[in-house]
mmCIF file as Biopython writes it, N, C-alpha, C and O atoms, coordinates in Angstrom:
data_model
#
loop_
_atom_site.group_PDB
_atom_site.id
_atom_site.type_symbol
_atom_site.label_atom_id
_atom_site.label_alt_id
_atom_site.label_comp_id
_atom_site.label_asym_id
_atom_site.label_entity_id
_atom_site.label_seq_id
_atom_site.pdbx_PDB_ins_code
_atom_site.Cartn_x
_atom_site.Cartn_y
_atom_site.Cartn_z
_atom_site.occupancy
_atom_site.B_iso_or_equiv
_atom_site.auth_seq_id
_atom_site.auth_asym_id
_atom_site.pdbx_PDB_model_num
ATOM 1   N N  . UNK A ? 1  ? 19.687  3.097   -2.885  1.0 0.0 1  A 1 
ATOM 2   C CA . UNK A ? 1  ? 18.743  3.113   -2.273  1.0 0.0 1  A 1 
ATOM 3   C C  . UNK A ? 1  ? 17.407  2.909   -2.570  1.0 0.0 1  A 1 
ATOM 4   O O  . UNK A ? 1  ? 17.143  3.205   -3.735  1.0 0.0 1  A 1 
ATOM 5   N N  . UNK A ? 2  ? 16.401  2.473   -1.865  1.0 0.0 2  A 1 
ATOM 6   C CA . UNK A ? 2  ? 15.318  2.492   -2.506  1.0 0.0 2  A 1 
ATOM 7   C C  . UNK A ? 2  ? 13.940  2.666   -1.816  1.0 0.0 2  A 1 
ATOM 8   O O  . UNK A ? 2  ? 14.317  3.326   -0.848  1.0 0.0 2  A 1 
ATOM 9   N N  . UNK A ? 3  ? 12.846  2.552   -1.679  1.0 0.0 3  A 1 
ATOM 10  C CA . UNK A ? 3  ? 11.969  3.124   -1.074  1.0 0.0 3  A 1 
ATOM 11  C C  . UNK A ? 3  ? 10.754  2.442   -1.321  1.0 0.0 3  A 1 
ATOM 12  O O  . UNK A ? 3  ? 10.337  2.447   -2.479  1.0 0.0 3  A 1 
ATOM 13  N N  . UNK A ? 4  ? 9.946   1.708   -0.219  1.0 0.0 4  A 1 
ATOM 14  C CA . UNK A ? 4  ? 8.154   1.101   -0.681  1.0 0.0 4  A 1 
ATOM 15  C C  . UNK A ? 4  ? 7.405   2.593   0.076   1.0 0.0 4  A 1 
ATOM 16  O O  . UNK A ? 4  ? 7.563   3.046   1.210   1.0 0.0 4  A 1 
ATOM 17  N N  . UNK A ? 5  ? 6.401   3.182   -1.284  1.0 0.0 5  A 1 
ATOM 18  C CA . UNK A ? 5  ? 5.546   4.003   -0.951  1.0 0.0 5  A 1 
ATOM 19  C C  . UNK A ? 5  ? 4.132   3.167   -0.906  1.0 0.0 5  A 1 
ATOM 20  O O  . UNK A ? 5  ? 3.537   2.858   -1.938  1.0 0.0 5  A 1 
ATOM 21  N N  . UNK A ? 6  ? 3.544   2.754   0.752   1.0 0.0 6  A 1 
ATOM 22  C CA . UNK A ? 6  ? 2.369   2.198   0.650   1.0 0.0 6  A 1 
ATOM 23  C C  . UNK A ? 6  ? 1.158   3.012   0.519   1.0 0.0 6  A 1 
ATOM 24  O O  . UNK A ? 6  ? 1.107   4.075   1.137   1.0 0.0 6  A 1 
ATOM 25  N N  . UNK A ? 7  ? 0.224   2.655   -0.179  1.0 0.0 7  A 1 
ATOM 26  C CA . UNK A ? 7  ? -1.046  3.564   -0.451  1.0 0.0 7  A 1 
ATOM 27  C C  . UNK A ? 7  ? -1.574  3.478   0.679   1.0 0.0 7  A 1 
ATOM 28  O O  . UNK A ? 7  ? -0.880  3.472   1.696   1.0 0.0 7  A 1 
ATOM 29  N N  . UNK A ? 8  ? -3.163  3.379   0.718   1.0 0.0 8  A 1 
ATOM 30  C CA . UNK A ? 8  ? -4.244  3.501   1.910   1.0 0.0 8  A 1 
ATOM 31  C C  . UNK A ? 8  ? -4.283  2.178   2.542   1.0 0.0 8  A 1 
ATOM 32  O O  . UNK A ? 8  ? -4.707  1.085   2.166   1.0 0.0 8  A 1 
ATOM 33  N N  . UNK A ? 9  ? -3.640  2.654   3.758   1.0 0.0 9  A 1 
ATOM 34  C CA . UNK A ? 9  ? -3.033  0.796   4.375   1.0 0.0 9  A 1 
ATOM 35  C C  . UNK A ? 9  ? -5.082  1.334   5.996   1.0 0.0 9  A 1 
ATOM 36  O O  . UNK A ? 9  ? -5.586  2.393   6.369   1.0 0.0 9  A 1 
ATOM 37  N N  . UNK A ? 10 ? -5.357  -0.002  6.253   1.0 0.0 10 A 1 
ATOM 38  C CA . UNK A ? 10 ? -6.129  -0.055  6.862   1.0 0.0 10 A 1 
ATOM 39  C C  . UNK A ? 10 ? -5.099  -0.053  8.859   1.0 0.0 10 A 1 
ATOM 40  O O  . UNK A ? 10 ? -4.549  -0.966  9.474   1.0 0.0 10 A 1 
ATOM 41  N N  . UNK A ? 11 ? -5.263  1.125   9.122   1.0 0.0 11 A 1 
ATOM 42  C CA . UNK A ? 11 ? -4.039  1.617   10.331  1.0 0.0 11 A 1 
ATOM 43  C C  . UNK A ? 11 ? -4.975  1.582   11.263  1.0 0.0 11 A 1 
ATOM 44  O O  . UNK A ? 11 ? -6.161  1.392   10.993  1.0 0.0 11 A 1 
ATOM 45  N N  . UNK A ? 12 ? -4.413  1.806   12.735  1.0 0.0 12 A 1 
ATOM 46  C CA . UNK A ? 12 ? -5.367  2.444   13.540  1.0 0.0 12 A 1 
ATOM 47  C C  . UNK A ? 12 ? -5.294  4.233   13.546  1.0 0.0 12 A 1 
ATOM 48  O O  . UNK A ? 12 ? -6.061  5.036   14.077  1.0 0.0 12 A 1 
ATOM 49  N N  . UNK A ? 13 ? -4.116  4.446   12.774  1.0 0.0 13 A 1 
ATOM 50  C CA . UNK A ? 13 ? -4.076  5.969   12.410  1.0 0.0 13 A 1 
ATOM 51  C C  . UNK A ? 13 ? -5.232  6.348   11.376  1.0 0.0 13 A 1 
ATOM 52  O O  . UNK A ? 13 ? -5.603  7.505   11.175  1.0 0.0 13 A 1 
ATOM 53  N N  . UNK A ? 14 ? -5.623  5.491   10.902  1.0 0.0 14 A 1 
ATOM 54  C CA . UNK A ? 14 ? -7.143  5.685   9.605   1.0 0.0 14 A 1 
ATOM 55  C C  . UNK A ? 14 ? -8.408  5.094   10.266  1.0 0.0 14 A 1 
ATOM 56  O O  . UNK A ? 14 ? -9.413  5.000   9.562   1.0 0.0 14 A 1 
ATOM 57  N N  . UNK A ? 15 ? -8.449  4.730   11.414  1.0 0.0 15 A 1 
ATOM 58  C CA . UNK A ? 15 ? -9.778  4.563   11.935  1.0 0.0 15 A 1 
ATOM 59  C C  . UNK A ? 15 ? -10.878 5.382   11.198  1.0 0.0 15 A 1 
ATOM 60  O O  . UNK A ? 15 ? -11.750 4.884   10.487  1.0 0.0 15 A 1 
ATOM 61  N N  . UNK A ? 16 ? -10.745 6.485   11.418  1.0 0.0 16 A 1 
ATOM 62  C CA . UNK A ? 16 ? -12.399 7.471   10.795  1.0 0.0 16 A 1 
ATOM 63  C C  . UNK A ? 16 ? -12.506 6.770   9.196   1.0 0.0 16 A 1 
ATOM 64  O O  . UNK A ? 16 ? -13.419 6.184   8.615   1.0 0.0 16 A 1 
ATOM 65  N N  . UNK A ? 17 ? -11.222 7.111   8.838   1.0 0.0 17 A 1 
ATOM 66  C CA . UNK A ? 17 ? -11.444 6.836   7.109   1.0 0.0 17 A 1 
ATOM 67  C C  . UNK A ? 17 ? -11.507 5.341   7.087   1.0 0.0 17 A 1 
ATOM 68  O O  . UNK A ? 17 ? -11.525 4.969   5.913   1.0 0.0 17 A 1 
ATOM 69  N N  . UNK A ? 18 ? -11.545 4.393   7.880   1.0 0.0 18 A 1 
ATOM 70  C CA . UNK A ? 18 ? -12.152 3.179   7.440   1.0 0.0 18 A 1 
ATOM 71  C C  . UNK A ? 18 ? -13.319 2.577   7.816   1.0 0.0 18 A 1 
ATOM 72  O O  . UNK A ? 18 ? -13.435 1.373   8.042   1.0 0.0 18 A 1 
ATOM 73  N N  . UNK A ? 19 ? -14.327 3.530   7.900   1.0 0.0 19 A 1 
ATOM 74  C CA . UNK A ? 19 ? -15.539 3.249   8.296   1.0 0.0 19 A 1 
ATOM 75  C C  . UNK A ? 19 ? -16.018 3.473   7.153   1.0 0.0 19 A 1 
ATOM 76  O O  . UNK A ? 19 ? -15.674 4.271   6.282   1.0 0.0 19 A 1 
ATOM 77  N N  . UNK A ? 20 ? -17.029 2.544   7.212   1.0 0.0 20 A 1 
ATOM 78  C CA . UNK A ? 20 ? -17.885 2.345   5.563   1.0 0.0 20 A 1 
ATOM 79  C C  . UNK A ? 20 ? -19.072 3.284   6.126   1.0 0.0 20 A 1 
ATOM 80  O O  . UNK A ? 20 ? -19.969 3.392   5.289   1.0 0.0 20 A 1 
ATOM 81  N N  . UNK A ? 21 ? -19.300 3.941   7.239   1.0 0.0 21 A 1 
ATOM 82  C CA . UNK A ? 21 ? -20.312 5.346   6.975   1.0 0.0 21 A 1 
ATOM 83  C C  . UNK A ? 21 ? -19.255 6.512   6.795   1.0 0.0 21 A 1 
ATOM 84  O O  . UNK A ? 21 ? -19.942 7.531   6.727   1.0 0.0 21 A 1 
ATOM 85  N N  . UNK A ? 22 ? -18.628 6.676   6.743   1.0 0.0 22 A 1 
ATOM 86  C CA . UNK A ? 22 ? -17.990 7.524   6.383   1.0 0.0 22 A 1 
ATOM 87  C C  . UNK A ? 22 ? -17.726 7.590   4.933   1.0 0.0 22 A 1 
ATOM 88  O O  . UNK A ? 22 ? -17.036 6.700   4.436   1.0 0.0 22 A 1 
ATOM 89  N N  . UNK A ? 23 ? -18.278 8.710   4.062   1.0 0.0 23 A 1 
ATOM 90  C CA . UNK A ? 23 ? -18.324 9.001   2.325   1.0 0.0 23 A 1 
ATOM 91  C C  . UNK A ? 23 ? -17.047 8.913   2.240   1.0 0.0 23 A 1 
ATOM 92  O O  . UNK A ? 23 ? -16.973 8.360   1.143   1.0 0.0 23 A 1 
ATOM 93  N N  . UNK A ? 24 ? -15.852 9.061   2.622   1.0 0.0 24 A 1 
ATOM 94  C CA . UNK A ? 24 ? -14.619 8.968   1.700   1.0 0.0 24 A 1 
ATOM 95  C C  . UNK A ? 24 ? -14.113 8.276   1.405   1.0 0.0 24 A 1 
ATOM 96  O O  . UNK A ? 24 ? -13.369 8.179   0.429   1.0 0.0 24 A 1 
ATOM 97  N N  . UNK A ? 25 ? -14.700 6.783   3.099   1.0 0.0 25 A 1 
ATOM 98  C CA . UNK A ? 25 ? -14.132 5.412   2.785   1.0 0.0 25 A 1 
ATOM 99  C C  . UNK A ? 25 ? -14.835 4.879   1.258   1.0 0.0 25 A 1 
ATOM 100 O O  . UNK A ? 25 ? -13.993 4.497   0.445   1.0 0.0 25 A 1 
ATOM 101 N N  . UNK A ? 26 ? -15.997 4.832   0.895   1.0 0.0 26 A 1 
ATOM 102 C CA . UNK A ? 26 ? -16.443 3.833   -0.495  1.0 0.0 26 A 1 
ATOM 103 C C  . UNK A ? 26 ? -15.537 5.137   -1.572  1.0 0.0 26 A 1 
ATOM 104 O O  . UNK A ? 26 ? -15.304 4.554   -2.631  1.0 0.0 26 A 1 
ATOM 105 N N  . UNK A ? 27 ? -15.022 6.506   -1.652  1.0 0.0 27 A 1 
ATOM 106 C CA . UNK A ? 27 ? -14.645 7.212   -2.493  1.0 0.0 27 A 1 
ATOM 107 C C  . UNK A ? 27 ? -13.021 6.363   -2.711  1.0 0.0 27 A 1 
ATOM 108 O O  . UNK A ? 27 ? -12.677 5.843   -3.773  1.0 0.0 27 A 1 
ATOM 109 N N  . UNK A ? 28 ? -12.373 6.383   -1.730  1.0 0.0 28 A 1 
ATOM 110 C CA . UNK A ? 28 ? -11.458 6.023   -1.198  1.0 0.0 28 A 1 
ATOM 111 C C  . UNK A ? 28 ? -10.993 4.233   -1.987  1.0 0.0 28 A 1 
ATOM 112 O O  . UNK A ? 28 ? -10.212 3.937   -2.891  1.0 0.0 28 A 1 
ATOM 113 N N  . UNK A ? 29 ? -11.887 3.406   -1.131  1.0 0.0 29 A 1 
ATOM 114 C CA . UNK A ? 29 ? -11.843 1.894   -1.558  1.0 0.0 29 A 1 
ATOM 115 C C  . UNK A ? 29 ? -12.295 1.407   -3.358  1.0 0.0 29 A 1 
ATOM 116 O O  . UNK A ? 29 ? -12.058 0.308   -3.860  1.0 0.0 29 A 1 
ATOM 117 N N  . UNK A ? 30 ? -12.992 2.608   -4.055  1.0 0.0 30 A 1 
ATOM 118 C CA . UNK A ? 30 ? -13.584 2.219   -5.194  1.0 0.0 30 A 1 
ATOM 119 C C  . UNK A ? 30 ? -12.176 2.895   -5.955  1.0 0.0 30 A 1 
ATOM 120 O O  . UNK A ? 30 ? -11.972 2.359   -7.045  1.0 0.0 30 A 1 
ATOM 121 N N  . UNK A ? 31 ? -11.201 3.931   -5.604  1.0 0.0 31 A 1 
ATOM 122 C CA . UNK A ? 31 ? -10.551 3.903   -6.149  1.0 0.0 31 A 1 
ATOM 123 C C  . UNK A ? 31 ? -9.189  3.169   -6.617  1.0 0.0 31 A 1 
ATOM 124 O O  . UNK A ? 31 ? -8.308  3.258   -7.471  1.0 0.0 31 A 1 
ATOM 125 N N  . UNK A ? 32 ? -9.650  2.257   -5.323  1.0 0.0 32 A 1 
ATOM 126 C CA . UNK A ? 32 ? -7.777  0.845   -4.792  1.0 0.0 32 A 1 
ATOM 127 C C  . UNK A ? 32 ? -8.543  -0.031  -5.618  1.0 0.0 32 A 1 
ATOM 128 O O  . UNK A ? 32 ? -9.681  -0.405  -5.339  1.0 0.0 32 A 1 
ATOM 129 N N  . UNK A ? 33 ? -7.524  -0.541  -7.242  1.0 0.0 33 A 1 
ATOM 130 C CA . UNK A ? 33 ? -7.679  -1.269  -7.758  1.0 0.0 33 A 1 
ATOM 131 C C  . UNK A ? 33 ? -8.550  -2.853  -7.329  1.0 0.0 33 A 1 
ATOM 132 O O  . UNK A ? 33 ? -9.530  -3.510  -7.680  1.0 0.0 33 A 1 
ATOM 133 N N  . UNK A ? 34 ? -7.421  -2.883  -6.341  1.0 0.0 34 A 1 
ATOM 134 C CA . UNK A ? 34 ? -8.210  -4.198  -5.227  1.0 0.0 34 A 1 
ATOM 135 C C  . UNK A ? 34 ? -9.313  -3.462  -4.369  1.0 0.0 34 A 1 
ATOM 136 O O  . UNK A ? 34 ? -8.942  -3.242  -3.216  1.0 0.0 34 A 1 
ATOM 137 N N  . UNK A ? 35 ? -10.864 -2.941  -4.747  1.0 0.0 35 A 1 
ATOM 138 C CA . UNK A ? 35 ? -11.190 -2.558  -3.604  1.0 0.0 35 A 1 
ATOM 139 C C  . UNK A ? 35 ? -11.047 -3.184  -2.514  1.0 0.0 35 A 1 
ATOM 140 O O  . UNK A ? 35 ? -11.961 -3.905  -2.113  1.0 0.0 35 A 1 
ATOM 141 N N  . UNK A ? 36 ? -10.116 -3.071  -1.952  1.0 0.0 36 A 1 
ATOM 142 C CA . UNK A ? 36 ? -9.788  -2.957  -0.185  1.0 0.0 36 A 1 
ATOM 143 C C  . UNK A ? 36 ? -8.311  -2.287  0.048   1.0 0.0 36 A 1 
ATOM 144 O O  . UNK A ? 36 ? -7.268  -2.275  -0.606  1.0 0.0 36 A 1 
ATOM 145 N N  . UNK A ? 37 ? -8.716  -1.758  1.252   1.0 0.0 37 A 1 
ATOM 146 C CA . UNK A ? 37 ? -7.144  -0.942  1.719   1.0 0.0 37 A 1 
ATOM 147 C C  . UNK A ? 37 ? -6.055  -1.631  2.276   1.0 0.0 37 A 1 
ATOM 148 O O  . UNK A ? 37 ? -6.495  -2.009  3.361   1.0 0.0 37 A 1 
ATOM 149 N N  . UNK A ? 38 ? -5.051  -1.966  2.192   1.0 0.0 38 A 1 
ATOM 150 C CA . UNK A ? 38 ? -4.032  -2.165  2.744   1.0 0.0 38 A 1 
ATOM 151 C C  . UNK A ? 38 ? -3.771  -2.515  3.890   1.0 0.0 38 A 1 
ATOM 152 O O  . UNK A ? 38 ? -4.332  -1.874  4.779   1.0 0.0 38 A 1 
ATOM 153 N N  . UNK A ? 39 ? -2.688  -3.823  4.359   1.0 0.0 39 A 1 
ATOM 154 C CA . UNK A ? 39 ? -2.473  -4.476  5.374   1.0 0.0 39 A 1 
ATOM 155 C C  . UNK A ? 39 ? -1.250  -4.351  6.105   1.0 0.0 39 A 1 
ATOM 156 O O  . UNK A ? 39 ? -0.318  -4.120  5.336   1.0 0.0 39 A 1 
ATOM 157 N N  . UNK A ? 40 ? -0.985  -4.403  7.038   1.0 0.0 40 A 1 
ATOM 158 C CA . UNK A ? 40 ? 0.600   -4.572  8.191   1.0 0.0 40 A 1 
ATOM 159 C C  . UNK A ? 40 ? 1.007   -5.696  6.901   1.0 0.0 40 A 1 
ATOM 160 O O  . UNK A ? 40 ? 1.960   -5.387  6.186   1.0 0.0 40 A 1 
ATOM 161 N N  . UNK A ? 41 ? 0.543   -6.508  6.731   1.0 0.0 41 A 1 
ATOM 162 C CA . UNK A ? 41 ? 0.589   -8.006  6.287   1.0 0.0 41 A 1 
ATOM 163 C C  . UNK A ? 41 ? 0.417   -7.539  4.554   1.0 0.0 41 A 1 
ATOM 164 O O  . UNK A ? 41 ? 0.115   -8.623  4.056   1.0 0.0 41 A 1 
ATOM 165 N N  . UNK A ? 42 ? 0.436   -6.928  3.865   1.0 0.0 42 A 1 
ATOM 166 C CA . UNK A ? 42 ? 0.534   -6.417  2.879   1.0 0.0 42 A 1 
ATOM 167 C C  . UNK A ? 42 ? 1.804   -5.980  2.331   1.0 0.0 42 A 1 
ATOM 168 O O  . UNK A ? 42 ? 2.147   -5.981  1.149   1.0 0.0 42 A 1 
ATOM 169 N N  . UNK A ? 43 ? 2.612   -5.518  3.597   1.0 0.0 43 A 1 
ATOM 170 C CA . UNK A ? 43 ? 3.876   -5.012  3.228   1.0 0.0 43 A 1 
ATOM 171 C C  . UNK A ? 43 ? 4.950   -5.460  3.788   1.0 0.0 43 A 1 
ATOM 172 O O  . UNK A ? 43 ? 5.897   -4.749  4.125   1.0 0.0 43 A 1 
ATOM 173 N N  . UNK A ? 44 ? 4.843   -7.252  3.993   1.0 0.0 44 A 1 
ATOM 174 C CA . UNK A ? 44 ? 6.002   -7.332  4.369   1.0 0.0 44 A 1 
ATOM 175 C C  . UNK A ? 44 ? 6.688   -8.104  3.033   1.0 0.0 44 A 1 
ATOM 176 O O  . UNK A ? 44 ? 7.888   -7.962  2.800   1.0 0.0 44 A 1 
ATOM 177 N N  . UNK A ? 45 ? 6.068   -8.695  2.422   1.0 0.0 45 A 1 
ATOM 178 C CA . UNK A ? 45 ? 6.543   -9.103  1.182   1.0 0.0 45 A 1 
ATOM 179 C C  . UNK A ? 45 ? 7.913   -8.589  0.245   1.0 0.0 45 A 1 
ATOM 180 O O  . UNK A ? 45 ? 8.871   -9.207  -0.220  1.0 0.0 45 A 1 
ATOM 181 N N  . UNK A ? 46 ? 7.429   -6.889  0.212   1.0 0.0 46 A 1 
ATOM 182 C CA . UNK A ? 46 ? 8.415   -5.731  -0.373  1.0 0.0 46 A 1 
ATOM 183 C C  . UNK A ? 46 ? 9.537   -5.688  0.636   1.0 0.0 46 A 1 
ATOM 184 O O  . UNK A ? 46 ? 10.714  -5.403  0.414   1.0 0.0 46 A 1 
ATOM 185 N N  . UNK A ? 47 ? 9.000   -6.003  1.734   1.0 0.0 47 A 1 
ATOM 186 C CA . UNK A ? 47 ? 10.067  -5.178  2.786   1.0 0.0 47 A 1 
ATOM 187 C C  . UNK A ? 47 ? 11.438  -6.770  2.526   1.0 0.0 47 A 1 
ATOM 188 O O  . UNK A ? 47 ? 12.596  -6.798  2.108   1.0 0.0 47 A 1 
ATOM 189 N N  . UNK A ? 48 ? 10.419  -7.908  3.068   1.0 0.0 48 A 1 
ATOM 190 C CA . UNK A ? 48 ? 11.412  -9.150  2.655   1.0 0.0 48 A 1 
ATOM 191 C C  . UNK A ? 48 ? 12.341  -8.769  1.358   1.0 0.0 48 A 1 
ATOM 192 O O  . UNK A ? 48 ? 13.553  -8.569  1.433   1.0 0.0 48 A 1 
ATOM 193 N N  . UNK A ? 49 ? 11.921  -8.734  0.708   1.0 0.0 49 A 1 
ATOM 194 C CA . UNK A ? 49 ? 12.332  -8.715  -1.099  1.0 0.0 49 A 1 
ATOM 195 C C  . UNK A ? 49 ? 13.875  -7.718  -1.000  1.0 0.0 49 A 1 
ATOM 196 O O  . UNK A ? 49 ? 15.014  -8.061  -1.316  1.0 0.0 49 A 1 
ATOM 197 N N  . UNK A ? 50 ? 13.379  -6.379  -0.432  1.0 0.0 50 A 1 
ATOM 198 C CA . UNK A ? 50 ? 14.373  -5.457  -0.384  1.0 0.0 50 A 1 
ATOM 199 C C  . UNK A ? 50 ? 15.396  -5.865  0.429   1.0 0.0 50 A 1 
ATOM 200 O O  . UNK A ? 50 ? 16.532  -5.436  0.225   1.0 0.0 50 A 1 
ATOM 201 N N  . UNK A ? 51 ? 15.086  -6.890  1.627   1.0 0.0 51 A 1 
ATOM 202 C CA . UNK A ? 51 ? 16.514  -7.061  2.243   1.0 0.0 51 A 1 
ATOM 203 C C  . UNK A ? 51 ? 17.216  -8.189  1.913   1.0 0.0 51 A 1 
ATOM 204 O O  . UNK A ? 51 ? 18.125  -8.520  2.674   1.0 0.0 51 A 1 
ATOM 205 N N  . UNK A ? 52 ? 16.919  -9.059  0.635   1.0 0.0 52 A 1 
ATOM 206 C CA . UNK A ? 52 ? 17.269  -10.294 -0.051  1.0 0.0 52 A 1 
ATOM 207 C C  . UNK A ? 52 ? 18.110  -9.988  -0.803  1.0 0.0 52 A 1 
ATOM 208 O O  . UNK A ? 52 ? 17.871  -9.002  -1.500  1.0 0.0 52 A 1 
ATOM 209 N N  . UNK A ? 53 ? 19.646  -10.810 -1.006  1.0 0.0 53 A 1 
ATOM 210 C CA . UNK A ? 53 ? 19.992  -10.533 -2.376  1.0 0.0 53 A 1 
ATOM 211 C C  . UNK A ? 53 ? 19.588  -10.475 -3.235  1.0 0.0 53 A 1 
ATOM 212 O O  . UNK A ? 53 ? 20.183  -9.989  -4.196  1.0 0.0 53 A 1 
ATOM 213 N N  . UNK A ? 54 ? 18.089  -11.059 -3.309  1.0 0.0 54 A 1 
ATOM 214 C CA . UNK A ? 54 ? 17.668  -11.170 -4.913  1.0 0.0 54 A 1 
ATOM 215 C C  . UNK A ? 54 ? 17.239  -9.489  -5.339  1.0 0.0 54 A 1 
ATOM 216 O O  . UNK A ? 54 ? 16.745  -9.176  -6.422  1.0 0.0 54 A 1 
ATOM 217 N N  . UNK A ? 55 ? 17.482  -8.753  -4.481  1.0 0.0 55 A 1 
ATOM 218 C CA . UNK A ? 55 ? 17.478  -7.407  -4.618  1.0 0.0 55 A 1 
ATOM 219 C C  . UNK A ? 55 ? 18.509  -6.360  -4.673  1.0 0.0 55 A 1 
ATOM 220 O O  . UNK A ? 55 ? 18.337  -5.163  -4.444  1.0 0.0 55 A 1 
ATOM 221 N N  . UNK A ? 56 ? 19.719  -7.017  -5.040  1.0 0.0 56 A 1 
ATOM 222 C CA . UNK A ? 56 ? 20.867  -6.092  -4.418  1.0 0.0 56 A 1 
ATOM 223 C C  . UNK A ? 56 ? 21.067  -5.295  -5.899  1.0 0.0 56 A 1 
ATOM 224 O O  . UNK A ? 56 ? 21.297  -4.123  -5.602  1.0 0.0 56 A 1 
ATOM 225 N N  . UNK A ? 57 ? 21.076  -5.464  -7.541  1.0 0.0 57 A 1 
ATOM 226 C CA . UNK A ? 57 ? 20.969  -4.683  -8.445  1.0 0.0 57 A 1 
ATOM 227 C C  . UNK A ? 57 ? 19.995  -4.188  -8.389  1.0 0.0 57 A 1 
ATOM 228 O O  . UNK A ? 57 ? 19.668  -4.073  -9.570  1.0 0.0 57 A 1 
ATOM 229 N N  . UNK A ? 58 ? 18.786  -3.536  -7.441  1.0 0.0 58 A 1 
ATOM 230 C CA . UNK A ? 58 ? 17.749  -2.756  -7.224  1.0 0.0 58 A 1 
ATOM 231 C C  . UNK A ? 58 ? 18.329  -1.506  -6.976  1.0 0.0 58 A 1 
ATOM 232 O O  . UNK A ? 58 ? 19.070  -1.482  -5.994  1.0 0.0 58 A 1 
ATOM 233 N N  . UNK A ? 59 ? 18.188  -0.414  -7.625  1.0 0.0 59 A 1 
ATOM 234 C CA . UNK A ? 59 ? 18.476  0.876   -7.068  1.0 0.0 59 A 1 
ATOM 235 C C  . UNK A ? 59 ? 17.739  1.855   -7.302  1.0 0.0 59 A 1 
ATOM 236 O O  . UNK A ? 59 ? 17.172  1.811   -8.394  1.0 0.0 59 A 1 
ATOM 237 N N  . UNK A ? 60 ? 17.445  3.148   -6.366  1.0 0.0 60 A 1 
ATOM 238 C CA . UNK A ? 60 ? 16.633  4.030   -6.635  1.0 0.0 60 A 1 
ATOM 239 C C  . UNK A ? 60 ? 15.652  4.054   -6.743  1.0 0.0 60 A 1 
ATOM 240 O O  . UNK A ? 60 ? 15.202  5.167   -7.015  1.0 0.0 60 A 1 
ATOM 241 N N  . UNK A ? 61 ? 14.505  2.743   -6.597  1.0 0.0 61 A 1 
ATOM 242 C CA . UNK A ? 61 ? 13.763  2.495   -6.579  1.0 0.0 61 A 1 
ATOM 243 C C  . UNK A ? 61 ? 12.384  2.523   -5.851  1.0 0.0 61 A 1 
ATOM 244 O O  . UNK A ? 61 ? 12.244  1.790   -4.871  1.0 0.0 61 A 1 
ATOM 245 N N  . UNK A ? 62 ? 11.124  3.499   -6.355  1.0 0.0 62 A 1 
ATOM 246 C CA . UNK A ? 62 ? 10.104  3.354   -5.448  1.0 0.0 62 A 1 
ATOM 247 C C  . UNK A ? 62 ? 9.065   2.841   -5.226  1.0 0.0 62 A 1 
ATOM 248 O O  . UNK A ? 62 ? 8.131   3.591   -5.506  1.0 0.0 62 A 1 
ATOM 249 N N  . UNK A ? 63 ? 8.669   1.555   -4.710  1.0 0.0 63 A 1 
ATOM 250 C CA . UNK A ? 63 ? 8.341   0.858   -4.884  1.0 0.0 63 A 1 
ATOM 251 C C  . UNK A ? 63 ? 6.850   0.693   -4.803  1.0 0.0 63 A 1 
ATOM 252 O O  . UNK A ? 63 ? 6.599   -0.160  -3.952  1.0 0.0 63 A 1 
ATOM 253 N N  . UNK A ? 64 ? 5.575   1.263   -5.454  1.0 0.0 64 A 1 
ATOM 254 C CA . UNK A ? 64 ? 4.330   1.510   -4.721  1.0 0.0 64 A 1 
ATOM 255 C C  . UNK A ? 64 ? 3.891   0.127   -4.143  1.0 0.0 64 A 1 
ATOM 256 O O  . UNK A ? 64 ? 3.994   -0.919  -4.785  1.0 0.0 64 A 1 
ATOM 257 N N  . UNK A ? 65 ? 3.387   0.212   -2.863  1.0 0.0 65 A 1 
ATOM 258 C CA . UNK A ? 65 ? 2.295   -1.166  -2.631  1.0 0.0 65 A 1 
ATOM 259 C C  . UNK A ? 65 ? 1.184   -0.521  -2.226  1.0 0.0 65 A 1 
ATOM 260 O O  . UNK A ? 65 ? 1.165   -0.133  -1.058  1.0 0.0 65 A 1 
ATOM 261 N N  . UNK A ? 66 ? 0.326   -0.331  -2.865  1.0 0.0 66 A 1 
ATOM 262 C CA . UNK A ? 66 ? -1.028  0.181   -2.831  1.0 0.0 66 A 1 
ATOM 263 C C  . UNK A ? 66 ? -2.143  0.086   -3.614  1.0 0.0 66 A 1 
ATOM 264 O O  . UNK A ? 66 ? -2.875  0.896   -4.181  1.0 0.0 66 A 1 
ATOM 265 N N  . UNK A ? 67 ? -2.096  -1.031  -3.514  1.0 0.0 67 A 1 
ATOM 266 C CA . UNK A ? 67 ? -3.451  -1.592  -4.731  1.0 0.0 67 A 1 
ATOM 267 C C  . UNK A ? 67 ? -3.686  -1.672  -5.673  1.0 0.0 67 A 1 
ATOM 268 O O  . UNK A ? 67 ? -4.557  -2.471  -6.017  1.0 0.0 67 A 1 
ATOM 269 N N  . UNK A ? 68 ? -3.031  -0.885  -6.569  1.0 0.0 68 A 1 
ATOM 270 C CA . UNK A ? 68 ? -3.196  -0.799  -7.760  1.0 0.0 68 A 1 
ATOM 271 C C  . UNK A ? 68 ? -3.771  0.775   -7.276  1.0 0.0 68 A 1 
ATOM 272 O O  . UNK A ? 68 ? -4.638  1.343   -7.940  1.0 0.0 68 A 1 
ATOM 273 N N  . UNK A ? 69 ? -3.419  1.135   -6.552  1.0 0.0 69 A 1 
ATOM 274 C CA . UNK A ? 69 ? -4.075  2.835   -6.683  1.0 0.0 69 A 1 
ATOM 275 C C  . UNK A ? 69 ? -3.616  3.565   -7.679  1.0 0.0 69 A 1 
ATOM 276 O O  . UNK A ? 69 ? -4.495  4.412   -7.835  1.0 0.0 69 A 1 
ATOM 277 N N  . UNK A ? 70 ? -2.529  3.821   -8.685  1.0 0.0 70 A 1 
ATOM 278 C CA . UNK A ? 70 ? -1.653  4.558   -9.344  1.0 0.0 70 A 1 
ATOM 279 C C  . UNK A ? 70 ? -2.046  4.256   -10.415 1.0 0.0 70 A 1 
ATOM 280 O O  . UNK A ? 70 ? -2.243  5.086   -11.302 1.0 0.0 70 A 1 
ATOM 281 N N  . UNK A ? 71 ? -2.250  2.919   -10.553 1.0 0.0 71 A 1 
ATOM 282 C CA . UNK A ? 71 ? -2.965  2.558   -12.131 1.0 0.0 71 A 1 
ATOM 283 C C  . UNK A ? 71 ? -3.497  3.132   -12.970 1.0 0.0 71 A 1 
ATOM 284 O O  . UNK A ? 71 ? -3.350  3.196   -14.190 1.0 0.0 71 A 1 
ATOM 285 N N  . UNK A ? 72 ? -4.756  3.974   -11.613 1.0 0.0 72 A 1 
ATOM 286 C CA . UNK A ? 72 ? -6.456  4.157   -12.709 1.0 0.0 72 A 1 
ATOM 287 C C  . UNK A ? 72 ? -5.883  6.127   -12.676 1.0 0.0 72 A 1 
ATOM 288 O O  . UNK A ? 72 ? -6.566  6.979   -13.245 1.0 0.0 72 A 1 
#
């Protein structure tokens, strides 16, 4: 069993937070090491990796896809 842990993602659900006039936008974007919010495109690579035989020996992993948010 493995899991993906997405960070702040620019989705329809977060439109209020991704509005640059929202004070939280600058706070969150500044905390993300990549200085941008993630997109659904950013989730494709890790999803494909977990679906391939290349990940067969990987077990019990939680893979953060968060632009470096957890690094800080």
